[in-house]
N, C-alpha and C positions, 0 to 999 in steps of 0.2 A: 338795451343794457341797463339804463337807469331804472326801469320797471323791475327787472330781475334783482337788482341790487336792493331796492327798497323792500321787495318781497322777502329776500334772504334776511335782511336786517330785522324786519318785522317778525318773522318766524323765529329767529334767534332770541329776540327780545321776549317773545311769548314763552319760549322754552325756559329761559332764565327766570322769568317771573313765576311760572308754574312750578319749577323745581324748588324755588325758595319757599313756596307755600306748603309743600308737602312735608309731612313729619316723618323723619327717618326712625328706624328701629332704635338707633343709638340715642335719640333725643328723649325717649321714654324715661320717665323718672325712675331712678333706682331706689326702690323702697328701703333698701338696707342702708341708705345714707342716714335714715332716721333710727337705726338700731341704738338701743340703750336710751331712748327718749323717756320722758316721764309724763304721767297723766297731767300734771300741772303745765306742761308745755302745750298749750292749745294750738299753736300753729303747727307743731310737729304732728299732733294727733289729727288735726284737720287735713294736713297734706297726706298723711297715710290713708285716711278714710277716703279722700278724693281719688285715690288710685285703685280702690277696691270695687268689686262687683256691685252693681246697683247704686253707685255713688250719685247718679242723676236723679234717683228716687228718694234721696236722703232729705228729710224734712228738717231735722234738728239733731244736734250733737250736744249732749249734756255730760259734763265732767264732775265726778264726785271727788274733790281733792281736799276737803276740810278735815276729814278723819278717815282712818283706816277701817275697813278695807277700801282701797281706792277703786273707782269703777268708771265705766263709760256707758252711756245710754245712747243708742242710735235709733232714731225714730224715722221710719220710712213712710212715704205717702201713697204710692201707686202699686205696691206689691201687695196682692191679696190672695185669697185662697184660689181664685181663678187661674193664677199663674202656676199653681201647683204646689202642694205640700213638699214635695221632694226639692223643688227649686228653692224654696224658702229655707229648708234645712241645710241645703248645700251652701247657700249664701251665709248662714249663720256659722257654719263650720269654717268655711274659707275665711271669712272676715275676722272671726275671733282668733283663728290660728295666726293670721298676719299680725293682728294687734298684740297678742300675747308674745309673740316672737320679737317684736320690735320695741314694745313699751315695757320698760323695766319693772315698773311698780304697779301695773294694773292687775287687780285681783279678780275682777268680775266684769262682764259685759252683758248689758241687757239689750235686746232687739225687740223693737215694738213695730209690728206691722199693723195695717188696718184691722185685720181679723184675728191676729195671734200675737202672742208674746213669748219670747224665749230668753232664759238667762243661762249664762255659761260662766263657769269659774275656771281660773287657770288650772287648779288641781285636777278637776274633772276632765278637762280636755287633754291634759298631759297623761293622765291615767288611761284615757281612751286610746291615745296614740302610743302609750308605753314609751314615751320619749319626752325629754325636756325640750321646750320650744326655744328657750333663750340660747341654746347651743348652735343654732342655725346661723350661717354667715352669708348665704345668698339666696335669692328669690327662687332660683331653679330647683334647689334641694328641697325647699319648703313646699313648693308646688308639687313636686314629685310625691312627697309625703301625704299631702292632701288628697291627691288623685288616687293613690293606692288605697286610701281608707274610704273614699267616695264610691269605689267600684261596686261594692255590695250595699244594696238598699237595706238588707237586713242589718249590717254593721252600723249603718247610719241610724236606723231606727233603735238600735240597742243604745246608742249614745243618748238619744232623747228620752228613752224609757228608764234611764238610770235614776 
């Protein structure tokens, strides 16, 4: 009997310990808590970027806050042409969409990859979407907009050829 009790207590302790280590869906950061942030708020910008695709590959974030137009430069280390041009372009569109939707005064974002560089302005991206990005109030609606526009490789290429 004592052996069974010890096994049950050990098993329950293990279950409690493991359930405490798992990350639930609810504990994921809500990016829209940073809505209406400013480029000058480096912690908000950093927190947003840390939740975006390829955040683990980010080498450096630079903020242009001294004079307008205000901007952000994101430099990545391990994303190169081998990972696919399409993947890089999707990352540029997705990340810039979130940054423009959440950061009130950012006018441009530069993406530096080992083999390529891209620059996106708020105006160019909003024209491509035919939609103002600062009007979005939640992550799901913004992701839906992004996915609708990423469906067609031709549409994506049009954005980069403008």
